[in-house]
N, C-alpha and C positions, 0 to 999 in steps of 0.2 A: 761400772766403777773403774775409775782410772787408777792404775798402779804403775809404779816405775818399773822399767824393764830390769832383768837381772844384770849383774855386773858384767862388764866386758872382759873377755880373756886378756891376759897380759899383752900378748902380741898385738891385738887390735888396739888396746888402750895406748900402747906406746906409739902406734902409728898416728893415733888421733891427737896425742898431747905432747909428743916428744919435742917437736920443733914447729910450733905454730908461727914463730917469727919468720922462718924461712919461707913457708908457704904464703904468708901474708905479703912478704916482699916480692914474691914471684907473681902471684895471682891477684893481689889486691885484698882488701879486708873482707870482701863479700864472698870469696871463694876459698875453700879449704879442701885438703885432700880427703877423698872418700875412702874409708877403710874397706878392705875386701874381707869377706867371710872366708873361713877356713875351707880350702878346697875349691873356692870360686874366685880366682884372682881377677880383678878388674870387672866384676859383674856390674852392669848398669843398674841404677836404682830408679824407680818411678817416683813421682811426686808424693810428698808426705800426705797421709790420710788422717793422722792423729798428732796432737801436740802434747808431749809429756811434760809434767812439771807444772808449777804454778804460773799463772799468767803475768806475774809481776817481775819476770826475770830479764826484762829488756835492758835494764840499767846495770847489769852485773859486769864485772871486769871482762876484758876481752878474752883472756886465756880461758876463763870458766865458760864463757859463751861459746868459744871455739870447741872446747872439749865436749860440752853437752851437745852442741850441734852435730859433731862427728859421731858421738855415741848414739844420738838419736837416729841418724841416718844409717849407721852401721847395723842397727838391730831392727830396721824396718822390714816387715814381712812383705815380700813382693806380691803385688795384686795382679793375678792373671787376667782380670777383666778390666784393667785400667783403661785400655783403649776403647772400651764400650761405654764408659761413663765420662762425660765431658761436661763441666770441668771436675776435677777431683778436689772438692772443697774440704778443708780441714775443719776440725772442731774448734779451732781457736777463734776468738772474737777480737783479737788485738789487731784490728785493721788500721788503726791510726798510726801505728809504727810501721813504716815501710822497711821490712827486713826480709832476708832471704827465706826465713821460715814462713812468713806470711805469704809472700808472693809465690811460693811453690804451689799453693792451692790454685793459682791461676795460670800455671805454665801450660796447661792443656788448652786454655782459652786462645792463646796465641800459638796455635799448633804450627810447627815447621819441621821439615825433615831432619834438620840438624839438632832438634831439641829432644833429646832422650830424657833428660832430667835437668833440673836447675843447674847442676854442675856442668852441663854440656856447653854452657855459654863460655866457660873458660877453656877446659880441656875435656875431650871426650873420655868417658870411663875406659880405663885400661891403657890410656896413652902415657908415654913416658917422655919427659922433656929431652932426653938424649936419644930416643929411638930413631934410627935412620938419619941422624944428623951429621954423620961423619963426612967430611969433604972428600975422603978417599973413595967413597962409593957414589960420588955425584955423576950422573949420566951426561953432564955437560949440556943441560937444557938451555936452549936459546932464550934470550930475554922475553920474547913475545909469548912464551908458554909458561912463564913463571907466574905464581899466584898474584903478584902485585897488580899487574894490569887487569887480570881477570876478576879481581875482587871488586873492581869498580862497577861491573855489570851484575854482580850478584845481588839477590834480594837481601836486605839487611836482616840479620837474625833477630827475631822479635824477643828472644830471651835476653838480649843485651839491654833492652829497655827496662828490664826488671832488676838491673844491678843497682843497688842503693848507692847513693853518693856518699862522699866522706862526711858530709854533714850529719848523716843519720847513723854514723858509727860512733862508738864510745871514744872520747878523747883521751882516755887513759892509755891507749896504745899509741906510742909515737910513730910507729911504722905506718899506721893508717892515715897519717897526715902527709905522706909523701906525695909528690905531684902525680904519681901513677895511680892514685886512688880512683876507683870507679872505672878504670880501664881494664880490659880483658886481653890476655895473651891468647891469640888464636894460632892454631896449628893446621898446616895444610901440606899434604904430601903429593907431589907430582913426579911421576916417573922414578920413584925411589928416593928422591931428594925431599927432605922435610924443611919447610919454611915456617918461621915464626914471625908474627907481626902483631902489633898492638892495635886492637880495635878501638877506633876513636869515636865510637857511637856515644853521643852525650848521655850521661846518666839522668834519670828522672829527678824531678824536684821532690823535695821532702814533703810529707803530708799527703801523698797520693792514697786515695781510698777507693777500692773496687768492691762491687757487690760480691758476696760469697756464694752466690748461686746464679744460674742463668735466668735472665728475665727477657721479655720481649721489649726491645727499645721502641720508642715511637718512630713513626715514619720520618725520614729525613726531610727537612723543610723544603729543599729544592724539589723534592718529589711530591710532597704534600700539596704544594701550590699548583702543580700541573695535573693533579688528579681531576678527571672530568666528572667523577661521581662522588657525591658527598658521603654516600653510604657504602663505600668500598669496604670489603672485609678487612678486619685488622689482624686476624690470625692466619689467614690463608691468602693464596694468590688471587688475582682478579678473576672474576668469572669468565670474562672474554678470553683471557689467556688460557685458562684451564680448559675451556671448551675447544679452543683451537688445538691444544696439545692432545686432548682426548681423541679428537677426530684424526689427527695424524697417527696416533697409536692404533686406532681401529683400522685405518687403511693399511698400515704396516703389517698387521697381523691377519688381514683378510685372506681367506682361502676359498677355493671353488669346490663344488661337488663334482668329482670326477665322472660320476654317472651321467650328469646333465651336460657335461662338456667333454666328450671323449676325444675331440680333436686336439685338445691341449695335452701334450705329453707330460708324464709325471717327472721326467728328468731330462735336462738338456745339458750335455757336457757335465760340468761340475755344479750345475744349478738345479734346484728342485723347488717344489711348491710354487709353480707358476700360477700367476693370477693376472688376467687381462686387465689392462689399464684403459683400454678403449674398445669399442665394439669390434669384434672380430670380423674380417671380410668374409663373405660367403665363399664356399669352396669353388664355385664356378665363376668367380668374379673375373671380368676382363678389364675393367677400368683400372688404370694404374694411378699411383700417387702423383698429384700435380707438382710435388716438390722434387722427388727423387726419380721419378720415371719408373718405379717398381712398386708392386704391391707390398705394403709394410704393415706390421702389427707390433704392439708394444705390450710387454708383460712386466710384472714385478716377480722377482725370483730371489731365492736365498742361496748364497754360495756355500757349499758344503765345506769349503776350506777354512772360512773364517766366520760362518754363520751370520753374515751381514746381508741385508736386503740390497738388491741392485735392480736397475731398470734395464731390461733387454729389449733392444730395437731390432726386430727381425726383418730382413730383406728377403722376400719370397723368391724362390727360383733363381737365385744368383749363384753363379759358379766363379770362384776366385781363380783366375788364370795366372796372373802375375803377382808373386808375393813381394816384389820389390816395393810395392806401395806401403809395406809395413814400416818402412823408414819414416813415413809421415805419421803413421799411427804411434810410433815410439815418441815422436816429437809432441804429439797431442797428449800423451799420457804424462808428460812432464809438466804440463800447465796446470797450476793450481790457482784459482781465482774465485773470489766470492760471487762473481756474476757469471760464472761459466759452470755448466754441469760437466764434471770431469769424466773423461773417457778412461776406462780401466783396462779393457781388453777387447780384441776382435777375434772371432773364431768362426769356422764353418762347421755345419752340422747337418745330419740327415734325420734327426729325431722327429721332424715334422713331416716325414714321408716324402720329402723332396729336398734337393740341395738348398740350403739357406745360409745366409751370412748374418751373423749376430754381433751387434755392438753392445757391450756392457758398460753402463754408466752408473754414476751414483744415483741412488733413489732419494728423491725429495718428496715425502708424503704430503698430500694435500695441495700439491701444485696444480695450477690450471694454466692453460695457454692464454696468451694475450688475445687471441681470436675469440675464445669463449667468454672472456670477461668484458671486453670493450666493443667487440664487433659482432655481437650475437643478436642485435636488435634489428629486425627488418625495417622498422620505421626510420632508422637513422639515415638511410640512403634516399629518403624522400626529397631532400633538397637538390640532389644531383640527378634524379631520374628525369627522363624526357617527358615533357607535357604535350598534351594534344593541342592542336591548333586552336588558339583563342584562350587557352588556359594560362594563368599567371603562375609564377613560381610561388612556392609556399613561403611562410614567414622565415626570415633569416634566423638561424640558430644563434644562441648567445651562450656565454659562459654560465655554468650552473643552471642552465635551462636547455639541456640537450648537448652541450659541449663540455669537455673535461676542463677542470681548472688548470691554469697555466703552471702552477707550482707542481702539480702531479706530472705534467709533461716534462718539465725540467728535471724532476727526480728520475724519470725514465731515461732522459738523455744522458745524465751524468753516469748512470750505471752502464748503459749500452756503450757509450764512448770509452768507459774504463775497460770494459771487456775487449772491445776492438783494439785498444791501445796495447793491451797485454798480448793479444793474438798476433798483431802485426809486429810487435817487437821480437817475438819468437820466430819470425820469418814465415808465418803461416797466414792463411786467410780463413775468415769465418764461413762465408758462402751459404749460411743458413739464417741470415738476418731477415726473418719473416715472422709475422704475428703468430703463425701456427707452430713455430719452433722456439718461441720465447715463453718461458715459464714464469708465472707469478705466484709467489708464496707469501702468505700473510697479506698485508695491505699493499705494499709498494715494492717488495723485494723481487728483482728480476734475475733470471738466469738464462743464458743462451744455451739451448739444448741441441742435441744431434750434431755436435761438431765432429768433423773428420769423416762424416759419411760420404760427402761428395768427393773427397780426396781418394777414397777407395773405389767408389762406383765409376768415376770418370777418369780413372788413371789411364794415361795413354802409354802404350808400349814404346812410342817414339821418345818418351822422356826417361828412358832407362838410365841415361848417363846423368841427367840432372832433373829429378822430380820437382825441384823448386823453381823451374825456369819460368813458369807462368804465374807465380805467386804475386808479383807486382801488379799484374793485370787484375787478378782476383781481388786484391786489396782495394783497388780503385772501385771495383764493383761493390765491395762492402760499403763504401761511403755512400754510393747511390742508394743502396738498399736501406741504409740507415735514414737517409733523407725521406724515402717513401714511408717508412714506419712512422717517423715524426709527423709527416704531413697527414697520414691517415689518423693518427691520434688527435691532431689539431682539428680535423674535420669530423672526428668521431664516426668515420665511415670509410670503408675500403674503396667506395666509388670515387672518392676524391682524388685518388692517385692514378686514375685512368687518364689517358692522354687527352681525351676530349673534355675532361672536367678540370684540368689543371688550372686554367685561368680563373674559373669560378672558385676553386678551392683556395687559391692564393688571395683572392678578394676576401674570402671568409676569414683567413688568417690575419689579413691586414686590419680588418675591422675589430676583431675580438682579442687579438694578442699583441704583444710588444713587438717592436721593430727588431729586437735581437733574435726572437724566435723566427720571424720572417726571414731575416738575413741568413740565419743558419740553414733553413730549409732551402733557400735559393742557392747557397754555396754548395750544399751537398748534391743538389739535383742538376746544377749547371755544369756542362762540360768545360773543363779548364785546359789551357794549352800547356800546363805543367803537371807534374806528379803531385797529387795532394796527399796530405797526411791527416790522420785523426787529430793530431795535436793542433791543427790550424783552427779548429772550432773552440779551443779553450778560451781565447779572448771573448768569444760570443757568450760562453757560459758565464765567465766572469765571477762575480761575488756570489752567484747562486750556488757555486760549489760549496762555499762555507755554510750556506743555509742548509744544504743536505747533510753536511758533516755535523752541524749542530743538532739537526733532527735525529740523526742516527745515535748521537751520544745521549740525547735526552731519552730516547727509547731504551738505550742500554741502562740508564739509571733506573727507569721504571722496572725493567726486568730484574735487575740486581736486587731491588727492594723486595720484589716478590720471591726471589730466590732465597733471600735472607730469612724470610718467614718459613719457607719449607725446610731450611737447614735445622731450625729448632724443632719443627714438627717431625722430621725424620728421627731425631734423637729421642723425642718422647715416644714415638712409635716403638722403637727398639726397647725402651724401658717397659712399656705396656705389654709387649710381646713376651718379655721375660717374666713379668708379673703374672701373665695369664698361664704360663706353664707351671706355676707354683700353686696358685689358688685352686681350691676344689679338686685337687688331683685325687681320683678315687682310691688309688693304692700305690704304694712305693715300697719296694723291698719287702713285699708281702705284709705290709703294715697298712690296714685300711684307715687308720686314724692318723696317718702321717701328716696330712694337711691341716689337721685340727689341733695339733700339739706343738709345743716348743716355739721356735721362731716362726713357723708357718702360721701359727694362730695370730701372732702380731700382724703379719702381712694380710691375713684375712680381714682383721678388724680395720686395717688401713684401707683395704679395698672398699669396705663399707663406708669408711670416712670419705673416700673419694666420690663414690657413685650413688650411694644408697641413703643419703641424708633426706630428712623430711622436715617440713615446717611444723609449727605448733598445731596446725589444723590437720596434720597427717598427710598433706599433699607432698608429692616429690619436690625436692629442692634441687634444681638443676642450674648450675652456674659454671660455665666453661672456664672463666678466669680462676675460680677456686681449684678446679682440677689441674689446670696448667701450673698454677703457683705451687701446689702441693707436690706435683711430680718433679718440678725443678728443684725444690728443696730436698726431696728424697735423692735425686741424682747427685746433688752436691754434698749431702750429708751435713747440713747445717746444724748447729747446736740448739735450734729452736725446739721448744717442747709442744707437744700436742696431746690431747686427751682422746683415747680410743675407748669407746663404750661397746660392750657386748650387745648382742641382739636382744637378750632378755633384760638388758639394762641393770643387771645385778653386779657387773664388774666394770670398773673404770681403771684403765691403765694409762699412766702418764709416761710418755717416752719422748726421746728426742729423735730428730730425723737422722742423726748420725747412728743411733742405735738401730733404727729401722734399716738403714743402708747396710750396716754390718750383717743383720739378719738376712737381708735380701741377697747380698753377695754370697754369703756362706751357703744359703739354701740353693741358689742357682748353680754354684760350683758343685754342690753335691749331686744335682741332677746331671750336670755335664759329665762328671766322673762316672756316674752309672751308665750314661749313654755310650761312653767310650769303653765300657767294660773294665773300669779301674776299681770297681767296688765288688 
């Protein structure tokens, strides 16, 4: 039952009603000073959860509306769990009139760091118009650090879109018709100097109506038309994306049985929980890596400093003699690129029972090398293998029938050239442009791995004065390596890049692919009389760059749509987790009937209303949309009424969702207080 709150103390009432004209002139008709409770000056208020008074007060005079609005906010009880319930729907049904009291119910929908309450759109609680504004205390900030230019790059405050225009305010107040109606005075303090400016964000049109509880919106049309499956789930993310993420999580959390693999140490420097990412070499192995000239192994490990997983590349039996190569390592650590696996640190260790050099990289779960994805078929080299006398060559491979589609090859070229451009711009060389050192995650995402390893392993003591002396030569070698990778992809075989097969490989490219791809390969593999740059191949890529950009943005739209579904699901899971801590609790405060009495009994009946309904024939009635709809209405506390029937069908209780939410919040806070020892 709604009752009006007790009368305000005189001091608070004077603040609320003494000078509404002054506050309206300063802040506009939609913002009024928020009174402070005794002993709590400037305490911020959360959004309103109830509306006091009759619903027909929208047309009352401006002074009465201002006094009642201030009185209402001054006596609002703070909700300690407001951040857990989004949005905070009020019990009002006056959605047709766009006023601040209505729109406060949706202030949490447009969450923003600067939105503590609806009044935060004007001045933050506790701020004074004169605080820190004295010019005598100005630190003489230069114009480029003042708020004016920085405001242009700030994200607009969503609360400003909730400011009603002057058309929705009563015309009885002449001040509300000033040109500054609907504008908000913003305050910003930089270096001790306070700046005031008028936010020119346009006010919304009148008549805006929003739902008073969260619902699942339909799929955006630009995403719906690109869905490959008609039966895609409507409440959850796509099955393919879910499976991919689950696989990544499994790999990230994988561990080994130390008894079965005693050769793997439990801790290496600050890393622990080592897990081999590739088969470990035998202890007596003599054969060395074809790339680095040393025996190598790779592990996933967790850093004890930040508890994040990393990839450790171990170089067996290497002794670091000259530490001046760490200058190059520091340069590699500064490179952050979407197509490069970032190097984090390099250190030596004896944890493997022999001197070893370890490179720590970012860990990308689920990644596989280009070699294992595209060059793992032994039959792919059949076209280039030598035939016996009298035998003819096999059939010529074609696109989509043994060869990769050209669009996929161009997608790889754009990413690899982008990585090389960043590396060369930093004054470094990749030196690992090889199918065994290129990681593929997802469908087409590439990352160049093991960067910086050659710079340490092949560091020459004669380069003490200038470790970057040979970088120009190495950069030219990177372009040749890129050409070999592209040619191998076009032939779908590593045999095509061998010297004796180059002519046959280029004939294959000429027949199956465009002249731009052929010219790009020839340019990268042909020796030039001048220094080449990775930027020279940009005209050959041409408009295909925009194709890759469009594909990436479309993929981003699909993932954002799936993320939007999980945002709602996470909120409902928190709601169910709290409800589960209340229902059927055996005992609380030595009261075994606690969960069956009072507010808890209503929540128990609501739980039955959600999950335990049956049809007329007595069969379970299971409807996911019913569960989601009811939980959303409970979360917002809408004034809609529902009938709760006891299990013996002898009692029928008619309650509103707002009443259920009040019972829910009070009960959960009681449990929290007991858990914290406050009861």
